[in-house]
N, C-alpha and C positions, 0 to 999 in steps of 0.2 A: 703763405709767402712771407719772407722776412721783411723787416722794416726798410732796408735799403734796396730791395729789389723792386723793379717796376715791370708791370705786365703790359704788353703791347699786343693788340690784335692785328693779325695780318689780313689780307684780302679774303682768305678762306674762312675767317672767323676763329682760327686757332690762336690760343694765347702763346706768345713768345716771351720767355723770361729774360730779363736784363739785370745782370748782377754787376754793378759798377766796381771797378778795380781801383787800386791806389793810383794808377796812372790816369784814370778817368778824373778822379778828384783833384789830382795834381794839375792837370791841364785846366780844369775849371778854376782852380785857385790862382794859377798864373794869369789867366785872363782877367779875373777880378782884380788882381794886384796891378796889372797894367792900366786898368781903368781907374785906379785909385780907391777902389772899394775894399779897404783893408780888413774890415770886420768880416765881410763875406769871404775874402781870400783866406783869412785865418781859419774860418770854419771848415772850408774845403781842404785846406792843407793839413789841419789837425786830423781830419778823417783819413786823408791819404797816408799820414804818418802812422795812424792806428792800424791801417791795413798792411802797410809795408814798413815796419819799424826799423829795418836794417838798410834802408835806402838813404844814403847821405844827401843826395840832391834834394829830396823832399824835406829833410830836416833843415837843411841850409836855407831853403826858400822860406820855410816857416819861421826861421830865426830872423830873416830879413823883414818879414811882415811884423813880427813882434817888435822889432826895432822901430818901424814906422809908427806903431801904436804906443811907443814909449814904454814898452815892457822889456827893459834892458836885462833884468835878472833872468827872465825866461829865455831871452835871445842868447845870452852868454851860456846858460845851461845847455841849450841845444848845440851851440858851437863847440863847447868842450866835449859834449857827448860824441860829436862827429870825430873830433881829433883824437879822443882817447879810446873810443870803441869801434866806430864804424869805418873811418877812412883817415888814418893819420897823415896821408899824403895829400889831402885836400887843402892846399895851402891858402885858398881863398878865405878860409875860416880865420886864419891869423889876421888877415886884413880887416875882416868884419869885427873881430874882437878889439 
């Protein structure tokens, strides 16, 4: 079993595999962000970004968390990545920059 997979036994005793996706980690990261748990949010959002590197929403949320953690260089790098490579029409990034 891989490191990120979790096994769950159902009522019959069979193992059910659970492979978390980028969307799963993204939702956990947003929940942690809303609670003000920025380090936990960054960890989840980085994992989501690794799993779905071409998803601009995930990169943007990660940039916001980096800003909250005073990691402005990393935040700006992510925002420019979005504007230059992922989604040049995501105008929110101009505001965050």
